[in-house]
C-alpha positions as CSV (number, residue, x, y, z in Angstrom):
1,V,107.9,120.8,-124.7
2,A,106.4,123.3,-121.7
3,G,107.8,121.2,-119.0
4,A,111.1,120.8,-120.7
5,A,111.2,124.6,-121.4
6,L,110.5,125.3,-117.6
7,G,113.1,122.5,-116.4
8,A,115.4,124.4,-118.7
9,V,114.7,127.7,-116.9
10,T,114.8,126.8,-113.5
11,K,118.3,124.8,-114.1
12,T,120.0,127.5,-115.6
13,L,118.8,129.8,-112.9
14,T,119.9,127.5,-110.2
15,T,123.3,126.8,-112.0
16,I,124.0,130.8,-111.9
17,R,122.7,130.7,-108.3
18,A,119.7,133.1,-109.4
19,Y,117.3,131.0,-108.1
20,E,117.5,128.4,-104.8
21,P,114.7,125.6,-105.5
22,I,114.1,126.2,-101.6
23,S,111.4,128.3,-100.0
24,G,109.3,128.1,-97.0
25,F,106.1,126.3,-97.4
26,G,103.9,123.9,-95.6
27,W,103.4,123.0,-91.9
28,L,103.9,125.0,-89.1
29,Y,106.7,123.6,-86.8
30,K,107.8,125.7,-83.7
31,G,106.5,128.5,-85.5
32,K,108.6,128.1,-88.8
33,Y,108.5,126.0,-92.0
34,P,110.0,122.3,-91.6
35,S,108.8,121.3,-95.4
36,Y,109.6,123.4,-98.4
37,F,108.7,123.6,-102.0
38,G,111.0,123.7,-105.1
39,I,111.4,123.4,-108.7
40,N,114.4,121.8,-110.1
41,V,115.3,119.3,-113.1
42,A,118.0,116.8,-113.9
43,A,118.1,115.0,-117.0
44,S,118.2,111.6,-115.3
45,L,114.5,112.4,-113.7
46,L,113.5,113.8,-117.2
47,A,114.7,110.2,-118.6
48,V,112.6,108.6,-116.1
49,G,109.4,110.7,-116.2
50,Y,109.5,109.8,-119.8
51,I,109.9,105.9,-119.4
52,V,107.4,105.5,-116.8
53,G,104.7,107.8,-118.0
54,P,102.2,110.4,-116.6
55,N,100.4,107.6,-114.7
56,V,103.3,106.2,-112.7
57,G,105.0,109.8,-112.7
58,T,101.8,110.9,-111.2
59,V,101.9,108.4,-108.2
60,L,105.3,109.0,-107.7
61,F,104.7,113.0,-107.3
62,I,101.9,112.1,-104.9
63,G,104.3,110.3,-102.9
64,A,106.9,113.0,-102.5
65,V,104.1,115.7,-101.8
66,L,102.9,113.3,-98.8
67,Q,106.4,112.4,-97.7
68,Y,107.3,116.2,-97.6
69,F,104.4,117.7,-96.5
70,V,102.5,115.0,-94.2
71,A,104.9,112.5,-93.2
72,M,107.8,114.2,-92.3
73,P,105.8,117.5,-90.5
74,I,104.1,114.8,-88.4
75,S,107.6,112.6,-87.5
76,A,109.0,116.5,-86.6
77,W,106.7,117.5,-84.2
78,A,106.2,114.0,-82.9
79,N,110.1,113.5,-82.2
80,D,111.1,117.1,-81.6
81,D,114.4,116.2,-81.1
82,Y,115.9,118.6,-83.9
83,E,118.5,120.7,-82.7
84,G,120.5,122.2,-85.5
85,E,120.0,124.9,-87.8
86,F,116.4,125.3,-88.4
87,T,116.0,125.8,-92.2
88,A,113.5,123.8,-94.3
89,A,116.2,122.0,-96.0
90,A,117.9,121.1,-92.8
91,V,115.0,120.0,-91.0
92,S,113.9,117.7,-94.1
93,N,117.2,116.1,-94.1
94,Y,117.1,115.4,-90.6
95,E,113.8,113.7,-90.9
96,F,113.9,111.8,-94.1
97,P,116.0,108.9,-92.8
98,R,113.3,108.5,-90.9
99,T,110.2,108.7,-93.0
100,R,111.7,107.1,-96.2
101,Y,110.6,103.9,-94.6
102,I,106.9,104.4,-95.3
103,G,107.4,104.6,-98.7
104,V,109.7,101.8,-99.1
105,G,106.7,99.6,-97.1
106,I,104.1,101.0,-99.3
107,M,106.2,99.9,-102.4
108,V,106.5,96.3,-100.7
109,V,102.9,96.2,-99.8
110,G,101.9,97.2,-103.8
111,G,104.4,94.3,-104.8
112,I,102.9,91.8,-102.9
113,W,99.4,93.0,-104.0
114,A,100.5,92.7,-107.7
115,I,101.8,89.6,-107.5
116,I,98.6,88.5,-105.4
117,S,96.4,89.7,-108.1
118,V,98.4,87.7,-110.8
119,R,98.8,84.7,-108.8
120,H,96.6,82.5,-111.3
121,A,98.9,83.5,-114.3
122,I,102.1,82.9,-112.5
123,K,101.1,79.4,-111.5
124,K,100.1,78.6,-114.8
125,A,103.6,80.0,-115.7
126,V,105.4,78.0,-113.6
127,A,103.6,74.9,-114.2
128,F,104.3,75.2,-117.9
129,G,108.0,76.0,-117.4
130,I,108.4,72.9,-115.2
131,K,106.6,70.7,-117.6
132,T,108.9,72.2,-120.5
133,F,111.7,71.5,-118.4
134,K,110.7,67.5,-118.3
135,M,110.4,67.5,-122.2
136,A,112.9,67.7,-124.4
137,A,112.3,71.3,-124.7
138,E,114.3,72.1,-127.8
139,D,112.7,69.2,-130.2
140,A,109.3,69.9,-128.6
141,G,109.5,73.6,-129.5
142,E,110.8,73.2,-133.1
143,A,107.8,70.9,-133.7
144,I,105.1,73.2,-132.4
145,L,106.4,76.5,-132.7
146,P,108.8,78.2,-135.5
147,R,112.2,79.0,-134.1
148,Y,111.8,82.9,-133.8
149,E,109.0,82.4,-131.5
150,Q,110.4,80.1,-129.2
151,D,111.5,80.6,-125.5
152,L,114.6,80.1,-124.2
153,P,114.8,76.3,-123.1
154,F,114.3,76.2,-119.4
155,K,117.7,74.8,-118.3
156,V,119.3,77.5,-120.1
157,V,117.4,80.2,-118.1
158,L,118.2,77.9,-114.7
159,L,121.8,77.5,-115.6
160,G,121.9,81.5,-116.6
161,L,119.8,82.1,-113.2
162,A,122.4,80.2,-111.0
163,G,125.5,82.0,-112.7
164,S,124.0,85.1,-112.0
165,L,123.9,84.4,-108.2
166,I,127.8,84.6,-107.4
167,P,128.4,87.6,-108.7
168,L,125.3,89.2,-107.6
169,Y,126.1,87.6,-104.3
170,I,129.3,89.6,-104.1
171,L,127.8,92.6,-105.3
172,F,125.3,93.0,-102.4
173,S,127.9,91.6,-99.8
174,V,130.3,94.2,-101.0
175,F,127.9,97.2,-100.9
176,S,125.8,96.2,-98.0
177,G,128.9,94.6,-95.4
178,E,126.3,91.7,-94.4
179,W,127.4,88.7,-95.7
180,A,125.0,86.7,-93.8
181,Y,121.9,88.9,-94.8
182,S,123.1,89.0,-98.4
183,I,122.7,85.0,-98.5
184,V,118.8,85.8,-97.8
185,L,118.5,88.5,-100.1
186,I,120.1,86.3,-103.1
187,I,117.6,83.5,-102.0
188,V,114.7,85.8,-102.6
189,V,116.1,87.2,-105.9
190,A,116.7,83.7,-107.2
191,V,112.9,82.7,-106.4
192,L,111.5,86.1,-108.2
193,A,114.0,85.6,-110.8
194,F,112.4,81.9,-111.3
195,V,108.8,82.5,-110.8
196,F,109.1,85.8,-113.4
197,S,111.6,84.1,-115.9
């Protein structure tokens, strides 16, 4: 409730331009502040925070703090090639495309580690799925479990996966403009979808 009230107040102030969510704060660079700290709110962010919960939200917050107060100032100091208007927002926007890959890399490493940590469960699930596919899944399932406790037949899952790859490939290709790379991406998506289905 307190967070929602604070967000509503700050959003109202920014809407009427009584408050700008940007203020100099953080590391010194050329005698000025290249990082900034601000408070703002958006309905989408409130919804995401509610969905992911406080633990994941805290991790995301720490990641953002490290991005803006550690990675960006170090990048600005190391490259020392910014020549535009020296404001907190301008320097941060200039350095963000360089440092965003750090967060992406951390997410990739975290995802790979998560897969490694549950590799035994994944192996068992894939083996069971293949075994189910080889059997008469519908008949065997009805004999073992009630209908409302059965999973979709493995053949249906594979057909659904295959049918979704074509529109996904078109979507990836249109937005990225990289038709060849989209094939690699589709293969990765297909493998992951097969494993986690």
